[in-house]
C-alpha positions as CSV (number, residue, x, y, z in Angstrom):
1,M,236.5,-224.1,28.9
2,V,236.6,-227.4,27.0
3,D,238.1,-226.9,23.5
4,E,237.4,-229.2,20.6
5,W,234.4,-230.8,22.3
6,H,233.7,-232.9,19.1
7,V,236.6,-235.0,20.1
8,L,234.4,-236.3,23.1
9,F,232.0,-237.8,20.5
10,N,234.6,-239.2,18.2
11,A,236.4,-240.9,21.1
12,Y,233.4,-242.0,23.2
13,S,233.2,-245.5,22.0
14,F,236.8,-246.4,23.5
15,R,237.1,-243.6,26.1
16,H,233.5,-243.5,27.4
17,T,234.3,-243.8,31.0
18,A,236.9,-241.0,31.0
19,I,234.5,-238.7,29.0
20,R,231.6,-239.3,31.3
21,N,233.8,-238.4,34.4
22,L,235.0,-235.3,32.5
23,L,231.4,-234.2,31.9
24,A,230.4,-234.9,35.4
25,A,233.3,-232.9,36.8
26,A,232.5,-230.0,34.4
27,N,228.9,-229.8,35.8
28,R,230.3,-228.9,39.2
29,F,231.4,-225.5,37.8
30,A,229.2,-222.5,37.8
31,R,230.0,-221.8,34.2
32,V,231.3,-224.1,31.4
33,T,231.7,-223.4,27.8
34,Y,232.3,-226.2,25.2
35,M,233.9,-224.8,22.0
36,T,234.7,-226.3,18.5
37,A,234.9,-225.0,15.0
38,T,233.7,-228.4,13.6
39,P,230.5,-229.3,15.5
40,I,228.7,-232.6,14.8
41,E,225.1,-232.9,13.7
42,R,222.9,-231.6,16.4
43,K,221.1,-234.8,16.7
44,Y,224.1,-236.8,17.5
45,V,225.5,-234.5,20.2
46,L,226.2,-236.2,23.5
47,E,223.1,-236.6,25.8
48,E,224.9,-234.9,28.5
49,L,225.3,-231.7,26.4
50,K,222.0,-231.5,24.4
51,H,220.3,-229.2,27.0
52,L,223.1,-226.5,26.7
53,P,222.3,-223.4,24.7
54,V,224.2,-223.1,21.4
55,C,226.0,-220.0,20.1
56,A,227.3,-219.9,16.6
57,I,230.1,-217.5,15.6
58,R,230.2,-216.6,11.9
59,W,233.6,-215.4,10.7
60,P,233.6,-212.5,8.3
61,R,236.5,-213.5,6.4
62,S,236.3,-217.2,6.0
63,T,238.2,-218.9,3.3
64,E,236.4,-221.0,0.7
65,V,238.0,-224.4,0.1
66,A,237.7,-226.2,-3.1
67,I,237.8,-230.0,-2.9
68,H,239.3,-231.8,-5.9
69,S,238.0,-235.5,-5.7
70,R,240.1,-238.3,-7.0
71,Q,238.2,-241.5,-6.9
72,T,240.6,-244.4,-7.6
73,S,240.5,-248.0,-6.9
74,R,244.1,-247.8,-5.7
75,P,244.7,-244.7,-3.5
76,A,248.3,-245.8,-2.5
77,R,249.2,-246.2,-6.2
78,Y,247.9,-242.7,-6.9
79,I,249.8,-241.1,-3.9
80,V,252.9,-243.0,-5.2
81,Q,252.6,-241.3,-8.6
82,E,252.2,-237.9,-7.0
83,C,255.3,-238.4,-4.8
84,R,257.4,-239.6,-7.7
85,K,256.3,-236.6,-9.9
86,V,257.4,-234.2,-7.2
87,L,260.7,-235.6,-6.7
88,D,261.7,-236.6,-10.2
89,K,260.7,-233.3,-11.7
90,G,261.8,-231.1,-8.9
91,L,258.4,-229.4,-8.7
92,P,258.3,-226.3,-6.4
93,Y,255.8,-227.7,-4.0
94,N,255.7,-230.2,-1.1
95,L,253.1,-232.9,-0.4
96,H,251.3,-233.0,3.0
97,I,249.5,-236.4,3.1
98,F,247.0,-237.0,5.9
99,V,246.0,-240.6,6.2
100,N,245.3,-242.5,9.3
101,S,247.2,-245.6,8.6
102,V,250.9,-246.2,9.1
103,E,250.6,-249.4,6.9
104,F,249.5,-247.1,4.1
105,I,252.5,-244.8,4.6
106,A,254.8,-247.8,4.7
107,E,253.3,-249.2,1.5
108,V,253.7,-245.8,-0.3
109,I,257.3,-245.3,0.9
110,G,258.1,-248.9,-0.5
111,L,256.3,-248.6,-3.9
112,A,257.8,-245.1,-4.6
113,E,261.2,-245.9,-3.2
114,L,261.2,-242.5,-1.2
115,P,264.6,-241.6,0.1
116,P,264.5,-241.1,3.9
117,E,266.0,-237.6,3.6
118,Q,262.9,-236.4,1.6
119,V,260.2,-237.9,4.0
120,K,258.8,-236.7,7.3
121,I,256.4,-239.0,9.2
122,V,254.3,-237.9,12.1
123,C,252.4,-240.6,14.0
124,S,251.9,-242.0,17.5
125,A,255.3,-242.6,18.9
126,S,254.5,-243.4,22.6
127,G,253.7,-246.8,24.3
128,D,252.6,-249.9,22.4
129,N,251.3,-247.8,19.4
130,G,254.8,-246.3,19.0
131,T,256.4,-249.7,19.1
132,R,254.0,-251.1,16.5
133,N,254.4,-248.0,14.2
134,R,258.2,-248.3,14.4
135,R,258.0,-252.1,13.6
136,K,255.8,-251.1,10.4
137,L,258.3,-248.5,9.2
138,S,261.7,-249.3,7.9
139,A,264.6,-248.6,10.4
140,D,265.7,-245.8,8.0
141,Y,262.6,-243.8,8.5
142,S,262.1,-242.1,11.9
143,I,259.0,-240.8,13.6
144,G,259.2,-237.0,13.8
145,Q,257.2,-234.2,15.4
146,P,254.8,-231.7,13.6
147,S,257.3,-228.8,14.4
148,D,260.2,-230.6,12.6
149,P,261.4,-229.0,9.3
150,V,259.2,-229.7,6.3
151,K,260.3,-232.2,3.7
152,K,259.2,-232.7,0.1
153,I,256.9,-235.7,1.2
154,N,255.3,-235.3,4.7
155,F,252.9,-237.9,6.1
156,Y,250.5,-237.3,9.1
157,T,248.2,-239.8,10.9
158,S,245.3,-238.8,13.1
159,T,247.8,-237.5,15.9
160,C,248.1,-234.4,13.6
161,F,244.3,-234.1,12.5
162,E,243.5,-231.5,15.2
163,G,245.1,-229.1,17.5
164,C,248.4,-228.8,15.5
165,D,249.6,-226.0,13.3
166,L,251.8,-226.7,10.2
167,Y,253.7,-224.0,8.4
168,D,254.7,-224.4,4.8
169,E,254.1,-221.7,2.0
170,N,254.5,-224.3,-0.5
171,G,252.6,-227.1,1.0
172,V,249.7,-228.9,-0.8
173,T,247.2,-230.9,1.3
174,F,246.2,-234.5,0.3
175,I,243.5,-236.3,2.4
176,V,243.4,-240.0,1.7
177,S,240.4,-242.1,2.5
178,D,241.0,-245.9,1.7
179,G,237.7,-247.8,1.3
180,R,239.4,-251.0,2.5
181,K,240.6,-249.4,5.8
182,A,237.7,-248.1,7.9
183,H,239.9,-246.1,10.1
184,T,241.0,-243.8,7.3
185,L,237.4,-242.8,6.4
186,L,236.8,-239.4,7.9
187,D,233.7,-237.7,9.2
188,I,233.3,-234.7,6.8
189,S,231.7,-232.4,9.4
190,T,234.6,-232.8,11.9
191,L,237.9,-234.5,11.2
192,F,237.9,-233.7,7.4
193,T,237.3,-230.0,8.1
194,Q,239.9,-230.0,10.8
195,I,242.6,-231.3,8.4
196,C,241.7,-228.6,5.9
197,G,243.0,-226.0,8.3
198,R,246.2,-227.6,9.4
199,L,248.5,-225.7,6.9
200,R,248.2,-222.2,8.1
201,D,250.1,-220.3,5.6
202,S,250.2,-222.3,2.3
203,R,249.5,-220.4,-0.9
204,Y,247.5,-223.5,-1.9
205,K,245.3,-223.6,1.2
206,G,242.2,-222.9,-0.8
207,E,242.6,-226.2,-2.7
208,I,242.6,-229.8,-1.0
209,I,242.9,-233.0,-3.0
210,H,240.9,-235.8,-1.6
211,V,242.0,-239.1,-2.8
212,Y,239.5,-241.9,-1.9
213,S,238.1,-245.3,-2.8
214,T,234.5,-246.3,-2.2
215,T,233.7,-248.9,0.3
216,K,232.7,-252.5,-0.7
217,Y,229.8,-253.0,1.8
218,S,226.6,-254.6,0.9
219,R,224.1,-252.0,-0.4
220,E,221.0,-254.1,0.8
221,V,220.9,-252.0,4.1
222,T,220.2,-248.3,3.6
223,L,221.1,-245.6,6.2
224,D,217.4,-245.1,6.9
225,E,216.8,-248.8,7.7
226,F,220.1,-248.9,9.8
227,V,218.8,-245.9,11.9
228,A,215.4,-247.6,12.3
229,A,217.0,-250.8,13.5
230,T,219.1,-249.0,15.8
231,E,216.4,-247.1,17.4
232,K,214.4,-250.3,17.8
233,T,217.3,-251.9,19.7
234,L,217.6,-248.9,21.8
235,R,213.9,-249.0,22.8
236,E,214.3,-252.6,23.7
237,A,217.3,-251.8,25.8
238,V,215.3,-249.0,27.6
239,Q,212.4,-251.4,28.4
240,Y,214.8,-254.1,29.6
241,A,216.5,-251.7,31.9
242,E,213.2,-250.3,33.2
243,E,212.1,-253.8,34.0
244,I,215.2,-254.7,35.9
245,N,215.4,-251.3,37.7
246,S,211.8,-251.5,38.9
247,L,212.7,-254.5,41.2
248,S,213.5,-253.8,44.8
249,D,217.1,-253.0,45.6
250,T,217.6,-256.5,47.2
251,A,216.0,-258.3,44.3
252,R,217.8,-256.1,41.6
253,S,221.2,-256.8,43.4
254,K,220.6,-260.6,43.5
255,T,219.4,-260.5,39.9
256,L,222.4,-258.5,38.5
257,S,224.8,-260.7,40.4
258,K,223.6,-263.7,38.6
259,I,224.0,-262.3,35.2
260,P,227.7,-263.0,34.1
261,Y,227.5,-260.2,31.6
262,I,224.9,-257.9,30.1
263,N,223.9,-259.1,26.7
264,E,221.9,-255.9,25.8
265,Q,223.4,-253.3,23.5
266,Y,224.0,-249.9,24.9
267,V,223.3,-251.1,28.7
268,R,225.8,-251.0,31.4
269,I,225.6,-251.6,35.2
270,E,226.1,-248.5,37.4
271,D,225.5,-248.2,41.1
272,N,223.4,-251.5,41.0
273,R,221.2,-250.2,38.3
274,L,221.1,-250.7,34.5
275,V,221.9,-247.6,32.6
276,V,221.2,-247.2,28.8
277,D,223.8,-245.2,27.0
278,K,222.2,-243.6,24.0
279,N,225.6,-242.0,23.1
280,L,226.9,-245.6,22.0
281,A,223.8,-245.9,19.7
282,N,224.5,-242.6,18.1
283,M,228.2,-243.6,17.6
284,D,226.9,-246.7,15.6
285,I,224.7,-244.6,13.4
286,V,227.5,-242.1,12.7
287,N,230.0,-244.8,11.9
288,F,227.6,-246.7,9.7
289,K,226.9,-243.4,7.9
290,I,230.7,-242.8,7.3
291,C,231.6,-246.3,6.3
292,R,228.6,-247.6,4.6
293,H,226.8,-244.5,3.3
294,I,229.1,-241.5,2.6
295,Y,232.0,-243.4,1.1
296,R,229.9,-245.9,-0.7
297,T,229.5,-243.8,-3.8
298,Y,230.8,-240.6,-5.1
299,V,227.4,-239.1,-5.2
300,H,227.0,-239.5,-1.5
301,L,230.4,-238.2,-0.7
302,A,229.9,-235.1,-3.0
303,D,226.5,-234.4,-1.3
304,E,228.1,-234.6,2.2
305,L,231.0,-232.3,1.3
306,K,228.5,-229.7,-0.3
307,T,226.4,-229.9,2.9
308,N,229.4,-228.9,4.9
309,G,230.1,-226.0,2.8
310,Y,232.7,-227.2,0.4
311,S,232.6,-226.6,-3.3
312,I,233.3,-229.7,-5.3
313,M,235.4,-229.3,-8.4
314,Q,234.5,-231.9,-11.1
315,H,236.5,-235.2,-10.9
316,T,239.1,-235.0,-13.8
317,F,241.4,-237.8,-12.8
318,S,241.3,-240.2,-15.8
319,K,240.5,-243.7,-15.0
320,L,242.0,-244.9,-18.3
321,I,245.2,-243.2,-17.3
322,E,245.2,-244.9,-13.9
323,K,244.8,-248.2,-15.6
324,L,247.6,-247.6,-17.8
325,G,249.7,-246.6,-14.8
326,T,249.1,-249.8,-13.0
327,E,248.7,-252.1,-15.9
328,P,251.0,-250.9,-18.8
329,H,250.3,-253.9,-21.0
330,L,246.5,-253.3,-20.7
331,R,244.8,-253.6,-24.1
332,V,242.9,-250.5,-25.0
333,T,241.1,-249.8,-28.3
334,F,242.3,-246.9,-30.4
335,K,238.9,-245.2,-30.2
336,D,239.2,-245.1,-26.2
337,L,242.8,-243.8,-26.3
338,F,242.0,-241.3,-29.0
339,D,238.7,-240.0,-27.2
340,E,240.7,-239.8,-24.0
341,Y,243.5,-237.8,-25.7
342,H,241.1,-235.4,-27.2
343,W,239.3,-234.9,-23.8
344,L,242.6,-234.2,-22.2
345,K,243.6,-231.7,-24.9
346,T,240.4,-229.8,-24.8
347,T,239.7,-229.7,-21.0
348,L,241.5,-227.5,-18.5
349,P,242.7,-229.1,-15.4
350,S,240.7,-228.2,-12.4
351,F,243.6,-228.0,-10.0
352,S,246.3,-225.4,-10.4
353,L,249.1,-227.8,-10.0
354,E,247.8,-230.5,-12.4
355,S,248.9,-231.0,-15.9
356,H,247.1,-233.0,-18.7
357,E,250.3,-232.9,-20.8
358,E,251.7,-235.9,-18.8
359,S,248.6,-238.1,-19.4
360,C,248.8,-237.1,-23.1
361,A,252.4,-238.1,-23.2
362,R,251.5,-241.5,-21.7
363,I,248.8,-242.1,-24.4
364,A,251.3,-241.1,-27.1
365,T,253.7,-243.6,-25.9
366,K,251.2,-246.3,-25.7
367,Q,249.9,-245.6,-29.2
368,P,251.9,-243.1,-31.2
369,L,249.3,-243.0,-34.0
370,V,246.9,-241.2,-31.7
371,K,249.1,-238.3,-31.4
372,Q,249.8,-238.1,-35.1
373,A,246.1,-238.5,-36.1
374,Y,245.1,-235.8,-33.6
375,D,247.7,-233.4,-34.8
376,E,247.4,-233.9,-38.6
377,L,243.8,-235.1,-39.1
378,G,241.9,-233.6,-36.3
379,T,238.9,-235.2,-34.3
380,A,236.3,-234.8,-36.9
381,K,238.3,-236.6,-39.6
382,V,239.3,-239.4,-37.4
383,A,235.6,-239.9,-36.3
384,A,234.6,-239.9,-40.1
385,L,237.2,-242.6,-40.7
386,K,235.4,-244.6,-37.9
387,Y,238.5,-244.7,-35.8
388,H,239.8,-247.6,-38.2
389,V,243.6,-247.7,-37.8
390,G,244.0,-248.8,-41.4
391,N,242.0,-246.0,-42.8
392,I,243.8,-243.5,-40.7
393,R,247.2,-244.6,-41.7
394,R,246.2,-244.4,-45.4
395,E,244.8,-241.0,-44.9
396,L,248.0,-239.8,-43.2
397,A,250.3,-241.4,-46.1
398,K,248.0,-239.8,-48.6
399,R,248.7,-236.3,-47.2
400,Q,252.5,-236.6,-47.0
401,S,254.7,-234.8,-49.3
402,L,256.1,-237.8,-50.8
403,P,256.4,-239.2,-54.5
404,T,253.0,-241.1,-55.4
405,E,254.8,-244.4,-55.8
406,Y,256.2,-244.2,-52.3
407,K,252.7,-243.3,-50.9
408,I,251.3,-246.4,-52.4
409,V,254.0,-248.4,-50.7
410,L,253.3,-246.9,-47.3
411,M,249.6,-247.5,-47.6
412,I,250.1,-251.1,-48.7
413,N,252.4,-251.6,-45.8
414,A,249.8,-250.3,-43.4
415,L,247.0,-252.4,-44.9
416,F,248.2,-256.0,-45.5
417,A,249.7,-258.3,-42.7
418,K,253.1,-259.6,-43.4
419,Q,253.8,-263.3,-44.1
420,T,250.2,-264.0,-44.7
421,A,248.5,-265.3,-47.7
422,I,246.1,-262.7,-49.4
423,A,243.4,-263.4,-51.9
424,K,244.0,-261.9,-55.4
425,S,240.4,-260.4,-55.3
426,R,241.1,-258.6,-52.1
427,V,244.5,-257.2,-53.4
428,K,242.7,-255.8,-56.4
429,T,239.9,-254.3,-54.3
430,E,242.2,-252.6,-51.8
431,L,244.7,-251.4,-54.3
432,Q,241.7,-249.8,-56.2
433,R,240.8,-248.0,-53.0
434,I,244.4,-246.7,-52.6
435,Y,244.5,-245.5,-56.3
436,D,241.1,-243.8,-55.8
437,D,242.2,-242.1,-52.5
438,L,245.4,-240.8,-54.2
439,G,243.5,-239.6,-57.3
440,I,245.2,-242.0,-59.7
441,H,243.1,-242.9,-62.7
442,R,244.3,-246.5,-63.1
443,M,242.5,-249.9,-62.9
444,A,244.2,-252.0,-60.2
445,K,245.6,-255.4,-61.0
446,A,246.9,-258.0,-58.4
447,T,250.2,-257.9,-60.4
448,D,250.6,-254.4,-59.5
449,L,252.0,-255.6,-56.2
450,A,255.2,-256.6,-58.0
451,R,255.9,-252.9,-58.7
């Protein structure tokens, strides 16, 4: 029995010798079964396994998983906000963050200033990898084991993506794919699906948050074009190998001994013959598909998730709110802030742990007039006033239960810039508008300002 056989494909590029030896040894048994809950696409199965019959087991009570996609240009910043929210507000759930990058984990810890007693990190701790990982992390943060007690913030690299059970009734799973780090981009059909099942008993296991940024690769080469080019290279490699292998044993041995290295993709020397490894070509195609196709756009990623049986919840993370979080002094128009505020107020969060009230509060802090106008005037009236701040302030002043003379003062104060010369003609025009708005039957004069 060979369990989790999809790992043989995922690790083939750097463990191909060991994997070929394993497959050869397995063939010496009378019976062998390769098992996985997350098979790869049939056309990319290792050549040594393609001849085997396939038996699919359909579980009668499978759990449907809803993926909440969060596309952001700065995945680390997004995770920092989630960590601080859980800690600062004492929220009743714990974060389990799966990301295959210790550098990313260290960045989040530093930016969020996470206390060591609230953090659990599980990554490779052996050999050179362990040494490098400890160097990337502060000395205050130790590398733990999957079975260690759960903390408020829990990080896992690929060492925990498969074959490991985690238990936390209050655990929420975050999967991070950073477009700048190719090793954090996950194959949806295998690793992504494996991670979704790590938390065994969580009350939130039906909801997964996928935080990702798209890749910056050139869009000039499509997936179909890359597949065609790879297949052409593979055919040329086969032809080259056949020509060399057709030589006599003596001639072939002399020829190969004079070649310092094989300059043909997917070709290796084995037992004095050239062997073409189609598995390596398939690896190239799958890696291209992941890095330069699936994660290139939200549409491609959503399509891949749906193909693998996931339901996609509409992306609700506000890009405007994200920008305000990373650039607090960013200049944003009143209309953009008001429209975002209205959308947040009238849209239910797609995720059970998500709250739009925090985002509304952030907008109100940035521009208090937005909340006041929304509460007192309403969306239709603000739109009728063409989102003009001066018009909105006048309308708000007009509706207040104040003496008429004081309303005029408030409306003038909102209208005219201070310490700036104003033409008499404009003074008369604007004052007349104020009188008309307030229902005052009076002809405006510039000298009225003195009152």
